C-alpha positions as CSV (number, residue, x, y, z in Angstrom):
1,X,-13.8,6.1,-8.3
2,X,-11.9,3.1,-9.7
3,X,-12.8,-0.6,-9.5
4,X,-9.2,-1.5,-8.9
5,X,-9.1,0.6,-5.7
6,X,-12.3,-1.0,-4.4
7,X,-11.0,-4.5,-4.9
8,X,-7.7,-3.6,-3.3
9,X,-9.5,-1.9,-0.3
10,X,-11.5,-5.1,0.4
11,X,-8.5,-7.3,-0.3
12,X,-6.6,-5.5,2.5
13,X,-9.5,-6.1,4.9
14,X,-11.1,-2.6,5.0
15,X,-14.9,-1.9,5.1
16,X,-16.3,-0.5,1.9
17,X,-18.5,2.6,1.8
18,X,-22.0,2.4,0.4
19,X,-21.1,4.4,-2.7
20,X,-18.2,2.0,-3.5
21,X,-20.4,-1.1,-3.3
22,X,-23.1,0.5,-5.4
23,X,-20.6,1.8,-8.0
24,X,-19.1,-1.7,-8.3
25,X,-22.3,-3.7,-8.5
26,X,-24.3,-1.3,-10.7
27,X,-21.3,-1.2,-13.0
28,X,-21.2,-4.9,-13.2
29,X,-24.9,-5.1,-14.0
30,X,-24.4,-2.6,-16.8
31,X,-21.5,-4.5,-18.2
32,X,-18.9,-1.8,-17.4
33,X,-17.1,-4.1,-14.8
34,X,-15.7,-7.3,-16.4
35,X,-16.1,-10.8,-14.9
36,X,-12.4,-11.0,-14.0
37,X,-12.6,-7.9,-11.7
38,X,-15.9,-9.1,-10.1
39,X,-14.3,-12.5,-9.5
40,X,-11.4,-10.8,-7.7
41,X,-13.9,-8.8,-5.6
42,X,-15.9,-11.9,-4.7
43,X,-12.7,-13.7,-3.7
44,X,-11.7,-10.8,-1.5
45,X,-15.1,-10.9,0.2
46,X,-14.7,-14.7,0.6
47,X,-11.5,-14.2,2.6
48,X,-12.0,-10.9,4.3
49,X,-15.8,-11.0,4.9
50,X,-18.1,-8.0,5.3
51,X,-19.5,-6.2,8.3
52,X,-23.2,-5.8,8.9
53,X,-23.5,-2.4,7.1
54,X,-21.6,-3.7,4.1
55,X,-23.8,-6.8,3.9
56,X,-27.0,-4.7,4.2
57,X,-25.8,-2.4,1.4
58,X,-24.9,-5.4,-0.8
59,X,-28.4,-6.8,-0.2
60,X,-30.1,-3.5,-0.9
61,X,-28.2,-3.0,-4.1
62,X,-29.1,-6.5,-5.3
63,X,-32.7,-6.0,-4.3
64,X,-33.0,-2.7,-6.2
65,X,-31.5,-4.3,-9.4
66,X,-34.9,-5.7,-10.4
67,X,-38.6,-5.4,-9.8
68,X,-40.4,-5.8,-6.5
69,X,-43.7,-7.7,-6.0
70,X,-46.2,-5.2,-4.6
71,X,-48.8,-7.1,-2.5
72,X,-50.2,-4.0,-0.7
73,X,-53.6,-4.3,-2.4
74,X,-54.0,-7.9,-1.2
75,X,-55.6,-8.0,2.3
76,X,-54.0,-10.3,4.9
77,X,-50.7,-11.0,6.5
78,X,-48.0,-12.1,4.0
79,X,-45.3,-14.5,5.1
80,X,-42.8,-16.8,3.4
81,X,-40.3,-19.5,4.5
82,X,-36.9,-20.2,3.1
83,X,-34.8,-23.3,3.5
84,X,-31.0,-23.4,3.0
85,X,-31.5,-26.9,1.4
86,X,-31.2,-30.5,2.5
87,X,-31.9,-34.1,1.6
88,X,-35.6,-35.1,1.5
89,X,-36.6,-31.5,2.4
90,X,-40.1,-31.3,1.0
91,X,-41.4,-29.2,3.9
92,X,-42.5,-26.3,1.7
93,X,-45.0,-28.4,-0.3
94,X,-46.8,-29.3,2.9
95,X,-46.2,-26.0,4.7
96,X,-47.5,-23.6,2.0
97,X,-51.1,-24.9,1.8
98,X,-51.1,-25.6,5.5
99,X,-50.4,-22.1,6.7
100,X,-52.6,-20.7,3.9
101,X,-55.4,-22.7,5.3
102,X,-54.8,-20.9,8.6
103,X,-55.5,-17.6,6.9
104,X,-52.0,-16.4,5.9
105,X,-51.1,-15.2,2.4
106,X,-48.0,-17.2,1.2
107,X,-46.1,-16.1,-1.9
108,X,-43.7,-19.1,-1.7
109,X,-40.8,-18.6,-4.1
110,X,-38.6,-21.6,-4.7
111,X,-35.5,-22.8,-6.5
112,X,-34.1,-25.8,-8.2
113,X,-31.8,-28.4,-6.7
114,X,-28.1,-28.7,-7.4
115,X,-25.8,-31.5,-6.2
116,X,-27.0,-33.7,-3.4
117,X,-29.7,-31.3,-2.2
118,X,-33.1,-31.3,-3.8
119,X,-35.1,-28.3,-5.2
120,X,-38.7,-27.6,-4.5
121,X,-39.3,-26.5,-8.1
122,X,-38.1,-29.8,-9.4
123,X,-40.5,-31.6,-7.1
124,X,-43.5,-29.5,-8.1
125,X,-42.7,-30.0,-11.8
126,X,-43.2,-33.7,-11.3
127,X,-46.9,-32.9,-10.9
128,X,-48.4,-33.2,-14.4
129,X,-49.2,-29.7,-15.8
130,X,-48.0,-27.8,-12.7
131,X,-46.6,-24.3,-13.7
132,X,-43.8,-22.9,-11.6
133,X,-43.5,-19.8,-13.8
134,X,-46.1,-17.1,-13.5
135,X,-46.3,-13.4,-14.1
136,X,-46.7,-11.0,-11.1
137,X,-50.3,-10.5,-12.0
138,X,-50.9,-14.3,-12.0
139,X,-49.2,-14.6,-8.7
140,X,-51.4,-11.9,-7.2
141,X,-54.5,-13.5,-8.6
142,X,-53.4,-16.8,-7.1
143,X,-52.9,-15.2,-3.7
144,X,-56.4,-13.5,-3.9
145,X,-58.2,-16.7,-4.9
146,X,-56.2,-19.4,-3.1
147,X,-54.1,-17.7,-0.5
148,X,-50.9,-19.3,-1.7
149,X,-48.7,-20.0,-4.8
150,X,-45.5,-21.8,-5.3
151,X,-43.4,-20.4,-8.1
152,X,-39.8,-19.9,-9.1
153,X,-38.1,-16.5,-8.9
154,X,-38.8,-14.4,-12.0
155,X,-36.0,-13.1,-14.2
156,X,-37.0,-9.5,-13.3
157,X,-36.4,-10.2,-9.6
158,X,-32.9,-9.4,-8.3
159,X,-31.2,-10.1,-11.6
160,X,-27.9,-9.0,-10.1
161,X,-28.0,-12.0,-7.8
162,X,-28.4,-14.4,-10.7
163,X,-25.3,-13.0,-12.4
164,X,-23.3,-13.0,-9.3
165,X,-24.3,-16.5,-8.3
166,X,-23.2,-17.9,-11.7
167,X,-19.8,-16.3,-11.1
168,X,-19.6,-17.5,-7.5
169,X,-20.4,-21.1,-8.6
170,X,-17.4,-21.2,-10.9
171,X,-14.9,-19.3,-8.7
172,X,-15.4,-21.3,-5.5
173,X,-16.8,-18.3,-3.6
174,X,-20.3,-19.7,-2.8
175,X,-19.4,-20.5,0.8
176,X,-19.3,-16.9,2.1
177,X,-21.8,-15.8,4.7
178,X,-22.2,-12.2,3.5
179,X,-22.7,-13.4,-0.1
180,X,-25.1,-16.1,0.9
181,X,-27.0,-13.6,3.1
182,X,-27.3,-11.0,0.3
183,X,-28.3,-13.7,-2.3
184,X,-31.1,-15.2,-0.2
185,X,-32.4,-12.0,1.3
186,X,-32.4,-9.8,-1.8
187,X,-34.9,-12.3,-3.4
188,X,-37.0,-12.9,-0.3
189,X,-37.3,-9.1,0.5
190,X,-38.5,-8.5,-3.1
191,X,-41.7,-10.5,-2.4
192,X,-43.6,-7.8,-0.5
193,X,-43.9,-9.9,2.6
194,X,-44.5,-8.9,6.3
195,X,-42.7,-11.8,7.8
196,X,-40.1,-14.4,7.0
197,X,-39.1,-17.7,8.6
198,X,-35.7,-19.1,7.7
199,X,-34.9,-22.8,8.0
200,X,-31.1,-23.0,8.3
201,X,-30.0,-26.6,8.1
202,X,-26.9,-28.0,9.6
203,X,-25.3,-31.4,9.4
204,X,-23.9,-33.8,6.8
205,X,-26.6,-33.2,4.2
206,X,-26.7,-29.4,4.7
207,X,-24.8,-26.6,3.1
208,X,-23.7,-25.5,6.5
209,X,-22.2,-28.7,8.0
210,X,-21.0,-27.0,11.2
211,X,-23.5,-25.6,13.6
212,X,-21.4,-22.5,14.4
213,X,-21.5,-21.6,10.6
214,X,-25.3,-22.2,10.7
215,X,-25.6,-19.8,13.6
216,X,-23.5,-17.1,11.9
217,X,-25.6,-17.4,8.7
218,X,-28.9,-17.4,10.6
219,X,-27.9,-14.3,12.6
220,X,-26.7,-12.5,9.5
221,X,-30.0,-13.1,7.6
222,X,-32.2,-12.3,10.6
223,X,-30.4,-9.0,11.2
224,X,-30.7,-8.0,7.5
225,X,-34.4,-8.9,7.4
226,X,-35.4,-7.1,10.5
227,X,-33.3,-4.0,9.7
228,X,-35.1,-3.8,6.3
229,X,-38.6,-3.9,7.8
230,X,-39.5,-7.6,7.5
231,X,-40.0,-9.4,10.8
232,X,-37.5,-12.3,10.4
233,X,-36.7,-15.3,12.6
234,X,-34.5,-18.3,11.8
235,X,-34.8,-21.9,13.0
236,X,-31.7,-24.1,12.9
237,X,-32.7,-27.7,12.1
238,X,-30.8,-31.0,11.9
239,X,-29.9,-32.4,8.5
240,X,-27.6,-35.3,9.5
241,X,-30.3,-37.7,8.4
242,X,-32.7,-37.3,5.4
243,X,-36.0,-35.7,6.3
244,X,-38.9,-38.0,6.0
245,X,-38.8,-41.3,4.1
246,X,-38.6,-40.2,0.5
247,X,-35.7,-38.5,-1.4
248,X,-36.4,-37.5,-5.0
249,X,-39.1,-35.5,-6.7
250,X,-42.3,-37.3,-7.5
251,X,-41.8,-39.7,-4.6
252,X,-41.5,-36.7,-2.3
253,X,-44.7,-35.1,-3.7
254,X,-46.3,-38.5,-3.0
255,X,-45.1,-38.4,0.6
256,X,-46.4,-34.8,1.0
257,X,-49.9,-35.9,-0.1
258,X,-49.6,-38.7,2.5
259,X,-48.8,-36.3,5.3
260,X,-51.7,-33.9,4.2
261,X,-53.9,-37.0,4.3
262,X,-52.9,-37.6,8.0
263,X,-49.9,-40.0,7.7
264,X,-47.6,-39.6,10.7
265,X,-44.0,-39.2,9.7
266,X,-42.5,-37.9,12.9
267,X,-39.4,-35.9,11.9
268,X,-41.1,-34.4,8.8
269,X,-44.1,-33.3,10.8
270,X,-42.0,-32.0,13.6
271,X,-40.1,-29.6,11.3
272,X,-43.1,-28.7,9.3
273,X,-45.4,-27.9,12.2
274,X,-42.7,-26.0,14.1
275,X,-41.8,-23.8,11.1
276,X,-45.5,-23.3,10.4
277,X,-46.0,-22.2,14.0
278,X,-43.1,-19.7,13.7
279,X,-44.8,-18.3,10.5
280,X,-48.0,-17.7,12.5
281,X,-46.1,-16.1,15.3
282,X,-43.8,-13.9,13.2
283,X,-46.8,-12.0,11.8
284,X,-48.7,-12.0,15.1
285,X,-51.4,-14.5,14.3
286,X,-50.4,-16.6,17.3
287,X,-48.4,-15.9,20.4
288,X,-47.6,-19.4,21.7
289,X,-45.7,-21.9,19.7
290,X,-47.4,-25.0,21.2
291,X,-50.8,-23.5,20.5
292,X,-49.9,-22.6,16.9
293,X,-48.6,-26.2,16.4
294,X,-51.9,-27.7,17.6
295,X,-53.8,-25.3,15.4
296,X,-51.9,-26.4,12.3
297,X,-52.2,-30.1,13.4
298,X,-56.0,-29.6,13.4
299,X,-56.0,-28.2,9.9
300,X,-54.3,-31.3,8.7
301,X,-56.7,-33.5,10.6
302,X,-59.9,-31.8,9.3
303,X,-58.7,-31.8,5.7
304,X,-58.4,-28.0,5.3
305,X,-54.7,-28.2,4.4
306,X,-55.2,-30.9,1.8
307,X,-58.1,-28.9,0.3
308,X,-55.9,-25.9,0.0
309,X,-53.2,-28.0,-1.7
310,X,-55.7,-29.2,-4.3
311,X,-56.8,-25.6,-4.9
312,X,-53.2,-24.5,-5.4
313,X,-52.4,-27.3,-7.8
314,X,-55.5,-26.7,-9.8
315,X,-54.8,-22.9,-10.0
316,X,-51.3,-23.5,-11.2
317,X,-52.4,-25.8,-14.0
318,X,-51.6,-29.1,-12.3
319,X,-53.8,-32.2,-12.2
320,X,-55.5,-32.3,-8.8
321,X,-56.4,-36.0,-9.5
322,X,-53.0,-36.9,-8.2
323,X,-54.4,-36.8,-4.7
324,X,-56.6,-39.8,-5.4
325,X,-54.6,-41.4,-8.2
326,X,-50.9,-41.4,-7.3
327,X,-50.2,-43.4,-10.5
328,X,-50.6,-40.1,-12.4
329,X,-47.2,-39.0,-10.9
330,X,-44.1,-40.2,-12.7
331,X,-42.9,-43.6,-11.7
332,X,-39.7,-45.5,-12.4
333,X,-39.4,-48.7,-14.5
334,X,-36.8,-50.2,-12.1
335,X,-37.2,-50.9,-8.4
336,X,-34.3,-52.2,-6.4
337,X,-34.2,-53.2,-2.7
338,X,-31.1,-52.5,-0.7
339,X,-30.7,-54.8,2.3
340,X,-28.7,-54.8,5.6
341,X,-25.7,-57.2,5.9
342,X,-26.0,-57.3,9.7
343,X,-28.5,-56.9,12.6
344,X,-28.7,-54.2,15.2
345,X,-30.0,-50.6,15.6
346,X,-29.4,-48.0,12.9
347,X,-27.3,-45.3,14.6
348,X,-26.8,-43.1,11.5
349,X,-28.0,-42.6,7.9
350,X,-25.6,-40.0,6.3
351,X,-27.9,-37.5,4.5
352,X,-25.2,-36.4,2.1
353,X,-24.4,-39.9,0.9
354,X,-28.2,-40.6,0.5
355,X,-28.4,-37.4,-1.5
356,X,-25.5,-38.3,-3.7
357,X,-26.9,-41.8,-4.3
358,X,-30.2,-40.3,-5.2
359,X,-28.5,-37.9,-7.7
360,X,-26.7,-40.9,-9.3
361,X,-30.0,-42.6,-9.8
362,X,-31.2,-39.6,-11.7
363,X,-33.1,-37.5,-9.1
364,X,-30.6,-34.7,-9.0
365,X,-28.3,-32.6,-11.2
366,X,-24.5,-32.0,-11.1
367,X,-24.9,-28.8,-13.2
368,X,-27.8,-26.4,-13.5
369,X,-28.2,-27.5,-17.2
370,X,-28.4,-31.2,-16.3
371,X,-31.6,-33.1,-16.9
372,X,-33.3,-34.9,-14.0
373,X,-35.6,-37.9,-13.9
374,X,-38.7,-36.8,-11.9
375,X,-39.5,-40.4,-11.1
376,X,-36.1,-41.4,-9.7
377,X,-35.1,-41.4,-6.0
378,X,-34.8,-43.4,-2.8
379,X,-37.6,-44.5,-0.4
380,X,-36.2,-45.3,3.0
381,X,-37.8,-48.3,4.8
382,X,-35.9,-47.7,8.0
383,X,-34.8,-44.6,10.0
384,X,-32.2,-43.9,12.7
385,X,-33.2,-45.7,15.8
386,X,-35.0,-48.6,14.0
387,X,-33.9,-52.2,14.6
388,X,-32.9,-54.2,11.5
389,X,-32.2,-57.8,11.0
390,X,-29.8,-59.3,8.5
391,X,-31.2,-59.0,5.0
392,X,-33.9,-56.6,6.1
393,X,-34.7,-53.9,3.5
394,X,-33.1,-50.6,4.3
395,X,-34.5,-48.7,1.3
396,X,-35.8,-49.0,-2.2
397,X,-34.1,-47.4,-5.3
398,X,-36.4,-46.0,-8.0
399,X,-34.5,-45.4,-11.2
400,X,-34.3,-45.9,-15.0
401,X,-30.4,-46.0,-14.8
402,X,-29.7,-49.7,-14.2
403,X,-26.0,-49.1,-14.7
404,X,-25.9,-46.6,-11.8
405,X,-27.5,-49.0,-9.2
406,X,-24.3,-50.7,-8.0
407,X,-22.4,-47.5,-7.3
408,X,-25.4,-45.8,-5.7
409,X,-25.9,-48.8,-3.4
410,X,-22.2,-48.7,-2.4
411,X,-22.4,-45.0,-1.5
412,X,-25.8,-45.4,0.3
413,X,-24.4,-48.3,2.4
414,X,-21.3,-46.3,3.3
415,X,-23.6,-43.8,5.1
416,X,-25.5,-46.4,7.1
417,X,-24.2,-47.3,10.6
418,X,-25.6,-50.1,12.6
419,X,-24.8,-50.7,16.3
420,X,-25.8,-52.9,19.2
421,X,-27.6,-50.2,21.2
422,X,-30.2,-47.7,20.0
423,X,-29.1,-44.1,19.7
424,X,-30.6,-41.4,21.8
425,X,-33.7,-39.9,20.2
426,X,-33.2,-36.2,19.5
427,X,-35.2,-33.3,18.1
428,X,-34.7,-32.0,14.5
429,X,-35.3,-28.5,16.0
430,X,-31.9,-27.3,17.3
431,X,-32.1,-23.6,18.0
432,X,-34.1,-20.5,17.2
433,X,-32.3,-17.2,16.2
434,X,-34.6,-14.2,16.6
């Protein structure tokens, strides 16, 4: 078997056999296949795609390249949620302790942000002392004691995915549904879970800007998950507008604590409660979505979810006093208000432009090795549908980069549209793929 022939076969649009995929990927992991040949293969997949069996084989080979988390000795139903990423998407930080307070076991594994989309690990690391790196034994102890943990993927888990993603990132082959599917699912299926809920975002601030692409990705991941023994469902959600009011790291953690304390932020709660309901349903804890939503709403109201959040923060080395003393979270030295130059109803706030503006202020990274400012970000004062007068405050910039404010303000305002009539109110929940 020759690597050249495998690349040529995929380049010409033919389906690969399992043995060919395994030979190529395992050889690359050993160092027998050079980067230039793997780059050629990835580009062939980008243009020619993969069928369902090829994608499953790709996922399984990446999954087997590292260690698996064995949770069989921990009683309870294990479930996780994954988001394809967006602007202001802090759902996991609320959702993890919330569904754990309902009795589920949640080994939530998260990643870092890149570009205009935020990363849950970056948000969590704005909590003083919070550890996002733990051994498998520590993860299991946290699940036994608390019922949930929020950690980054270990280096032992799907190492082939890490190597391939680095290569995809520099060869313009990230936007491939089979490659995205295998990347996400190889890590999630390594967690030892019974159920998985996928939040596939679509819109200006999402990776999949077109809903047809989002449907295709959702369908691909759902098929792989279910075929490999993990009950999987996907929810397509709207990411044309930032989710919630905060975009950043510490300021998003602050907003999460507000929600766990009972603050009503409509769009953020809608997505969080719906995804949580699907997590309860996917493992058979609830049958009706509406009933599951009300159950979760009750756990916020009675303080159970907040209590679980405090337990999780404390177990992972963070300072639980942040719940009562928000000043313990990082905060910026410069606060700048951005105002409206006309009156009317806000008809759009472009999520991607808000994300880019936030990144310029220091909240995001352009490269994986870039430093971020955990205190930086944007707090929205108005949302789509709100009426604004001339000189009303649209948002507040939090930053230490005074030199970046002018450009960030220009980009932010480019994404805000104001009209004479209010837009039609719509749900952030678009479709369910099961």
